[in-house]
C-alpha positions in Angstrom: -24.3 -0.8 -4.2 -25.6 -1.7 -1.0 -23.5 -3.6 1.4 -25.5 -5.3 4.2 -26.4 -8.6 5.9 -23.0 -10.1 6.7 -19.1 -9.0 7.3 -18.2 -10.2 4.4 -19.7 -7.4 2.6 -18.3 -4.6 4.7 -15.2 -6.6 4.0 -15.3 -6.4 0.2 -16.6 -2.6 0.3 -13.7 -1.7 2.7 -11.0 -3.1 0.3 -12.7 -1.8 -2.6 -12.0 1.7 -1.3 -8.6 1.6 -0.6 -6.1 3.9 -2.1 -3.4 0.9 -3.2 -1.8 1.2 -7.0 -4.7 -1.4 -8.2 -7.8 1.3 -8.0 -9.6 0.6 -11.0 -13.0 0.8 -12.1 -12.9 -0.8 -15.9 -11.8 -4.3 -16.9 -8.3 -6.0 -16.3 -5.7 -5.1 -18.8 -1.8 -5.2 -19.1 -1.4 -2.3 -17.1 -3.9 -3.5 -14.2 -1.6 -6.9 -14.0 1.4 -4.6 -13.0 -0.6 -2.9 -10.7 -1.4 -6.2 -8.9 2.5 -6.6 -8.8 3.0 -3.3 -7.3 0.4 -4.2 -4.8 2.9 -7.4 -3.7 5.7 -5.6 -3.7 4.1 -2.5 -1.2 2.8 -5.3 1.3 5.7 -7.2 0.9 7.6 -3.8 1.6 5.5 -3.3 4.6 6.3 -6.8 6.0 9.8 -6.4 5.3 9.4 -3.1 7.7 7.8 -5.2 10.3 10.5 -7.6 10.6 13.4 -4.9 10.8 11.5 -3.0 12.8 11.3 -6.1 15.6 15.1 -6.2 14.9 15.7 -3.0 16.0 13.3 -2.9 18.9 15.4 -6.0 20.3 12.2 -8.2 20.0 13.0 -10.6 17.4 13.9 -13.5 19.8 10.2 -12.7 21.9 8.4 -16.0 22.5 5.6 -14.3 20.6 7.8 -12.6 17.9 7.2 -15.6 15.7 3.7 -15.8 15.7 3.2 -12.2 15.5 5.5 -12.3 12.0 3.3 -15.4 10.6 0.0 -13.4 11.4 1.5 -10.2 9.6 2.9 -12.2 6.8 -0.5 -14.2 6.5 -2.3 -10.7 6.7 -0.5 -9.0 4.2 -0.7 -11.6 1.6 -4.3 -11.4 1.9 -4.5 -8.1 1.6 -2.0 -7.8 -1.8 -4.5 -10.3 -3.2 -7.6 -8.6 -1.9 -6.5 -5.3 -3.4 -5.9 -6.6 -6.6 -9.3 -8.5 -7.1 -12.0 -6.9 -5.2 -11.7 -3.1 -6.4 -13.1 -4.2 -10.0 -16.5 -3.9 -11.3 -18.1 -7.4 -12.5 -16.7 -6.3 -16.1 -14.0 -8.9 -15.4 -14.1 -12.5 -15.5 -13.5 -14.9 -12.8 -10.5 -16.1 -14.6 -9.4 -12.4 -14.9 -9.6 -12.4 -11.2 -7.7 -15.4 -10.3 -4.9 -14.5 -12.9 -4.9 -11.1 -10.8 -4.5 -12.2 -7.4 -2.4 -15.0 -8.1 -0.1 -12.4 -9.4 0.0 -10.4 -6.5 0.3 -13.5 -4.2 3.5 -14.6 -6.6 5.3 -11.5 -6.4 4.7 -10.9 -2.9 6.3 -14.5 -2.3 9.2 -14.2 -4.3 9.6 -10.6 -2.7 9.6 -11.7 1.1 11.5 -15.2 0.4 14.3 -12.9 -1.5 13.9 -10.4 2.3 14.7 -13.3 4.1 17.6 -14.4 2.2 18.8 -11.1 2.7 18.0 -11.1 6.1 19.7 -14.0 7.1 22.9 -13.2 4.9 23.3 -9.6 5.7 21.1 -8.1 8.3 20.8 -10.5 10.9 23.4 -12.9 9.9 23.4 -14.5 13.5 19.7 -15.0 14.0 19.7 -18.7 13.0 22.8 -19.5 15.0 20.8 -17.7 18.1 17.8 -19.5 17.3 19.6 -23.0 17.2 21.6 -22.1 20.7 18.1 -21.2 22.2 16.8 -24.4 20.8 19.3 -26.5 22.3 19.0 -24.7 25.7 15.3 -25.9 25.3 16.1 -29.4 24.7 18.7 -29.3 27.4 15.9 -28.1 29.9 13.6 -31.5 28.7 16.6 -33.7 29.1 17.2 -32.8 32.5 13.8 -34.6 33.0 14.2 -37.2 31.0 13.8 -39.5 33.8 10.4 -38.3 34.4 9.5 -38.5 31.1 10.8 -41.5 30.0 7.8 -43.6 30.2 6.3 -41.4 27.5 9.0 -42.3 24.9 8.7 -44.7 22.4 9.5 -48.2 23.4 13.1 -48.2 21.2 13.9 -44.9 23.0 13.4 -46.4 26.7 17.2 -46.9 27.4 18.5 -43.7 25.5 20.7 -41.5 27.3 20.4 -37.8 28.2 23.5 -37.2 25.7 21.9 -39.0 23.1 18.8 -37.6 23.5 19.8 -33.9 23.1 22.1 -34.7 19.8 18.9 -36.8 18.4 16.6 -33.8 19.0 18.9 -31.1 18.0 19.5 -33.0 14.7 15.9 -33.5 14.4 15.5 -29.7 14.2 18.6 -28.6 12.1 16.4 -28.4 9.4 14.8 -25.3 10.4 17.9 -23.6 11.1 19.3 -23.6 7.7 18.5 -20.8 5.5 18.8 -22.6 2.5 16.3 -25.0 3.5 13.8 -22.7 5.0 13.5 -20.2 2.6 12.0 -22.5 -0.4 9.9 -23.8 2.2 8.8 -20.4 2.8 8.3 -19.8 -0.9 6.4 -22.8 -1.5 4.1 -22.3 1.9 3.2 -18.7 0.8 2.4 -19.9 -2.8 0.0 -22.6 -1.8 -1.7 -20.2 1.1 -1.8 -17.2 -1.8 -3.4 -20.1 -4.2 -6.0 -20.6 -1.4 -6.8 -16.9 -0.3 -7.4 -16.2 -4.3 -10.0 -18.9 -5.0 -11.5 -17.8 -1.8 -11.5 -14.0 -2.2 -12.9 -14.6 -5.7 -15.4 -16.7 -4.7 -16.6 -14.2 -2.0 -16.5 -11.3 -4.4 -18.5 -13.0 -6.7 -21.2 -14.2 -4.1 -21.2 -10.7 -2.3 -21.7 -9.0 -5.7 -24.7 -11.5 -6.5 -26.3 -10.8 -3.5 -26.1 -7.1 -3.6 -27.8 -7.1 -7.2 -30.4 -9.2 -6.3 -31.3 -7.0 -2.9 
């Protein structure tokens, strides 16, 4: 099989060579489905290590820490799905590959969400409180310039006081500093992203294989 013509060919070839648990050149089976779950767990463990490493290094509150975490989370979810779909030759159907990818995505999403529950309750129990205080400091800084930005506020907020402005913004942001609310949102978001990744990866593989067989 030749991989040429675009970056997607090289990506498929690269992932197909990974020595992850799902490496296989036969059709899908119950055993292979279990290996897809192992891929999800392995990538979730890598992400957990990333978060703990950030905590140990003291960078968990750095301005770019959350962006890096989101990027790592998205990439590792994609890797878990790709490593569960791409190594298989065309003996498996697209439906089987979709099931394989969704299983890896589901296991990864649940594992990461459980890690967050452990992280916020045991590993770094003060994390949300510190983030809340940092958020309050930012709101208070903006409130000091309230007179300068008052003209940009909605008409019904034109006469708002600095104290009311601060309390209103803190109340609006409180949702994102409550682990019991953030964790389900994280799980749902990862599942949706995994769904999109799985369909895109399956379509990409089929397109690459079709083009390579024609060349």
